[in-house]
C-alpha positions as CSV (number, residue, x, y, z in Angstrom):
1,M,-177.1,75.6,-52.1
2,A,-177.2,79.4,-52.2
3,E,-178.1,79.6,-48.5
4,E,-175.2,77.4,-47.6
5,T,-172.8,79.6,-49.6
6,K,-174.2,82.7,-47.9
7,E,-173.7,81.1,-44.5
8,E,-170.2,80.2,-45.3
9,I,-169.1,83.8,-46.2
10,K,-171.0,85.4,-43.3
11,R,-168.6,87.4,-41.2
12,S,-168.2,86.4,-37.6
13,F,-166.2,87.4,-34.5
14,L,-165.6,86.0,-31.0
15,G,-167.3,87.8,-28.1
16,P,-165.5,89.4,-25.2
17,D,-166.1,86.2,-23.1
18,G,-163.9,84.2,-25.5
19,V,-166.7,81.6,-26.0
20,S,-169.7,83.1,-27.7
21,M,-169.7,83.6,-31.5
22,Y,-171.5,86.5,-33.1
23,Y,-172.3,87.2,-36.8
24,I,-172.6,90.3,-38.9
25,T,-175.5,90.3,-41.4
26,P,-175.9,92.9,-44.1
27,P,-178.4,95.7,-43.2
28,S,-181.7,95.8,-45.0
29,A,-182.9,98.8,-47.0
30,N,-185.1,99.8,-44.1
31,D,-182.2,99.5,-41.7
32,I,-180.2,101.9,-43.8
33,R,-183.0,104.4,-44.0
34,E,-183.5,104.3,-40.3
35,A,-179.8,104.7,-39.7
36,D,-179.7,107.7,-42.0
37,W,-182.7,109.2,-40.1
38,H,-180.7,108.8,-36.8
39,Y,-177.8,110.5,-38.5
40,S,-179.9,113.5,-39.5
41,K,-181.6,113.7,-36.1
42,T,-178.4,113.6,-34.2
43,Y,-176.7,116.1,-36.5
44,T,-179.6,118.6,-36.1
45,R,-179.7,118.2,-32.4
46,S,-175.9,118.7,-32.1
47,L,-176.0,121.8,-34.3
48,T,-178.9,123.4,-32.3
49,E,-177.0,122.7,-29.0
50,G,-173.9,124.6,-30.2
51,I,-171.6,121.7,-31.3
52,T,-169.2,122.8,-34.0
53,T,-169.4,121.5,-37.5
54,S,-166.4,120.0,-39.3
55,A,-165.8,123.2,-41.3
56,E,-166.0,125.3,-38.1
57,M,-163.6,123.0,-36.3
58,M,-161.1,123.2,-39.2
59,D,-161.2,127.0,-39.0
60,I,-160.6,127.0,-35.3
61,L,-157.7,124.7,-35.6
62,R,-156.1,126.8,-38.3
63,R,-156.6,130.0,-36.3
64,R,-154.9,128.4,-33.4
65,G,-152.0,127.2,-35.5
66,I,-152.8,123.5,-34.7
67,I,-153.0,122.6,-38.4
68,G,-151.8,124.3,-41.5
69,A,-148.8,124.2,-43.7
70,E,-146.4,123.1,-41.0
71,F,-148.8,120.4,-39.8
72,E,-149.2,119.0,-43.3
73,K,-145.4,119.2,-43.9
74,R,-144.6,117.3,-40.7
75,A,-147.3,114.7,-41.5
76,S,-145.7,114.1,-44.9
77,E,-142.3,113.8,-43.3
78,L,-143.5,111.2,-40.8
79,A,-145.3,109.3,-43.5
80,A,-142.1,109.2,-45.6
81,I,-140.1,108.1,-42.5
82,L,-142.6,105.3,-42.0
83,N,-142.4,104.1,-45.6
84,E,-138.6,104.2,-45.4
85,K,-138.7,102.1,-42.2
86,I,-141.0,99.6,-43.9
87,F,-138.7,99.4,-46.9
88,N,-135.7,98.7,-44.5
89,L,-137.7,96.1,-42.8
90,N,-138.5,94.3,-46.0
91,G,-134.7,94.2,-46.7
92,A,-133.7,92.8,-43.4
93,Q,-131.6,89.6,-43.6
94,T,-131.1,88.3,-40.1
95,L,-133.5,87.6,-37.2
96,E,-132.0,90.5,-35.2
97,Q,-132.4,92.9,-38.1
98,R,-136.0,92.0,-38.6
99,R,-136.8,92.4,-34.9
100,D,-135.0,95.8,-34.5
101,R,-136.5,97.2,-37.7
102,A,-140.0,95.9,-36.9
103,V,-139.8,97.9,-33.6
104,E,-138.6,100.9,-35.6
105,V,-141.6,100.6,-37.9
106,A,-144.0,100.3,-35.0
107,E,-142.5,103.4,-33.4
108,A,-142.7,105.4,-36.6
109,R,-146.3,104.4,-37.1
110,D,-147.2,105.4,-33.6
111,E,-145.5,108.8,-34.0
112,L,-147.5,109.4,-37.2
113,F,-150.7,108.4,-35.5
114,R,-150.1,110.7,-32.5
115,W,-149.3,113.6,-34.9
116,N,-152.5,113.1,-36.8
117,Q,-154.5,113.1,-33.6
118,R,-153.9,116.8,-33.5
119,L,-156.5,116.9,-36.2
120,N,-158.5,113.7,-35.7
121,G,-159.0,114.3,-31.9
122,P,-160.9,117.6,-32.3
123,M,-162.7,116.4,-35.4
124,A,-164.2,113.5,-33.3
125,N,-166.2,116.1,-31.4
126,T,-168.1,117.7,-34.4
127,C,-171.7,117.4,-35.4
128,E,-170.8,115.2,-38.4
129,Q,-168.8,112.7,-36.2
130,M,-171.5,112.5,-33.5
131,A,-174.1,111.9,-36.2
132,D,-172.0,109.3,-37.8
133,D,-171.5,107.6,-34.4
134,S,-175.3,107.5,-34.0
135,R,-175.8,106.0,-37.4
136,L,-173.1,103.3,-36.7
137,E,-174.8,102.5,-33.4
138,Y,-178.1,102.0,-35.1
139,L,-176.7,99.7,-37.7
140,T,-174.8,97.7,-35.1
141,S,-178.1,97.1,-33.3
142,C,-179.5,95.7,-36.5
143,M,-176.6,93.7,-37.9
144,I,-175.4,91.6,-35.0
145,T,-176.9,88.1,-34.6
146,N,-176.1,85.1,-32.4
147,S,-175.3,81.5,-33.4
148,E,-179.0,80.8,-33.7
149,G,-179.4,83.6,-36.3
150,N,-181.4,85.8,-34.0
151,R,-180.7,89.5,-33.5
152,V,-178.8,90.1,-30.3
153,W,-180.7,93.4,-29.8
154,P,-184.3,93.2,-31.2
155,K,-184.6,97.0,-30.9
156,H,-182.2,99.9,-31.0
157,D,-183.1,100.9,-27.4
158,D,-182.0,97.4,-26.4
159,Y,-178.5,98.1,-27.7
160,L,-178.4,101.5,-26.0
161,K,-179.3,99.9,-22.7
162,E,-176.9,96.9,-23.1
163,K,-175.2,96.3,-19.7
164,N,-172.4,94.3,-21.3
165,Q,-170.5,97.3,-22.6
166,A,-167.6,95.2,-23.8
167,L,-169.9,93.3,-26.1
168,A,-171.6,96.5,-27.3
169,L,-168.2,98.2,-28.1
170,K,-166.7,95.2,-29.7
171,S,-169.8,94.7,-31.9
172,R,-169.7,98.4,-32.9
173,F,-166.0,98.1,-33.8
174,E,-166.5,95.0,-35.9
175,V,-169.4,96.6,-37.8
176,M,-167.3,99.7,-38.4
177,L,-164.5,97.6,-39.9
178,Y,-167.1,95.6,-41.9
179,L,-168.6,98.8,-43.4
180,Q,-165.1,100.1,-44.2
181,G,-164.1,96.9,-46.0
182,L,-161.5,96.0,-43.4
183,E,-160.8,92.6,-41.9
184,S,-161.1,92.1,-38.1
185,D,-157.4,91.3,-37.9
186,F,-156.2,94.2,-40.2
187,L,-153.8,95.4,-37.5
188,E,-152.1,92.0,-37.5
189,K,-151.4,92.4,-41.2
190,T,-149.2,95.5,-41.0
191,P,-145.6,94.8,-42.0
192,E,-144.2,95.1,-38.5
193,A,-146.9,92.8,-37.1
194,R,-146.2,90.2,-39.7
195,A,-142.5,90.5,-39.1
196,M,-142.9,90.1,-35.3
197,K,-145.2,87.1,-35.9
198,D,-142.6,85.5,-38.1
199,I,-139.9,86.2,-35.6
200,Q,-141.9,84.6,-32.8
201,A,-142.5,81.6,-34.9
202,E,-138.8,81.3,-35.8
203,V,-137.7,81.8,-32.2
204,L,-140.2,79.1,-31.1
205,A,-138.9,76.8,-33.9
206,Q,-135.3,77.4,-32.7
207,A,-136.3,76.7,-29.1
208,E,-138.0,73.4,-30.1
209,E,-135.0,72.4,-32.1
210,A,-132.7,73.1,-29.2
211,A,-134.9,71.1,-26.9
212,R,-134.9,68.2,-29.3
213,T,-131.1,68.4,-29.5
214,I,-130.7,68.4,-25.8
215,R,-133.1,65.4,-25.4
216,A,-131.2,63.5,-28.1
217,M,-127.9,64.3,-26.3
218,E,-129.3,63.2,-23.0
219,E,-130.7,60.0,-24.5
220,E,-127.4,59.3,-26.2
221,E,-125.5,59.9,-22.9
222,A,-127.9,57.6,-21.1
223,N,-127.5,54.9,-23.7
224,K,-123.7,55.3,-23.5
225,V,-123.7,55.0,-19.7
226,T,-125.9,51.9,-19.9
227,S,-123.6,50.4,-22.6
228,D,-120.5,51.2,-20.6
229,N,-122.0,49.5,-17.6
230,V,-122.8,46.4,-19.5
231,E,-119.3,46.2,-21.0
232,A,-117.8,46.7,-17.6
233,T,-119.9,43.9,-16.1
234,V,-118.9,41.6,-19.0
235,E,-115.2,42.4,-18.4
236,I,-115.5,41.7,-14.7
237,V,-117.2,38.3,-15.4
238,E,-114.6,37.4,-18.0
239,D,-111.6,38.4,-15.8
240,K,-112.9,36.6,-12.8
241,P,-110.7,33.5,-12.1
242,K,-112.5,30.2,-12.5
243,K,-112.5,27.8,-9.6
244,V,-110.5,24.5,-10.2
245,K,-112.4,21.5,-9.1
246,K,-110.4,19.1,-6.9
247,A,-110.2,15.5,-8.1
248,K,-111.7,12.9,-5.9
249,K,-109.2,10.4,-4.3
250,K,-109.8,6.9,-5.4
251,S,-110.2,4.4,-2.5
252,A,-107.6,1.8,-2.2
């Protein structure tokens, strides 16, 4: 019973081919130790080859004026604008309002994301981030199994040599979300995504209702034409003069 429960809650995702199903299994203690070793090895190698650390990168960005008080102020303003747009979206009454405000929320979120990339972009090229990427890759190679319960990549090198990069990248993305406690469809659960989904469903329902109404009208018109034809035929038959039979002459 315990194994069945564990199987039921195992996280899965559909592969890039749209057919194959893959599963995420929790890493073992040894997998975690090996992943941490890969983190340390990559960090040390990056540092010795001159890659900046996170602290060094932050100093560089401050000296160049890329981040600082103005950066943080603008980030706070954009976050406040996004929250205001979400509040307005929640208060929308009509379909048109929800659609327009959902677009505004999406634009505000994208603007905040692009602004934060001034910091996140450079920080992705630091020793810490490269080491973390190496750790994530190792865990991905350990945690992905197929429908038979076998590891897709028996060894870490097998993952690194994977020719199907779409599968490798998607698996890595799914494992990252799993480790961060996020669902695979977390982007579909934002207020604007839910609103657009509701709008699409409502528009589809309205289209189906309109189609049903048109079909009913066509059927009613067809029935009316048939009924009129029958009535006209009956009237023609009733109005048609009857032939008078001539009486036979009696012979003398």
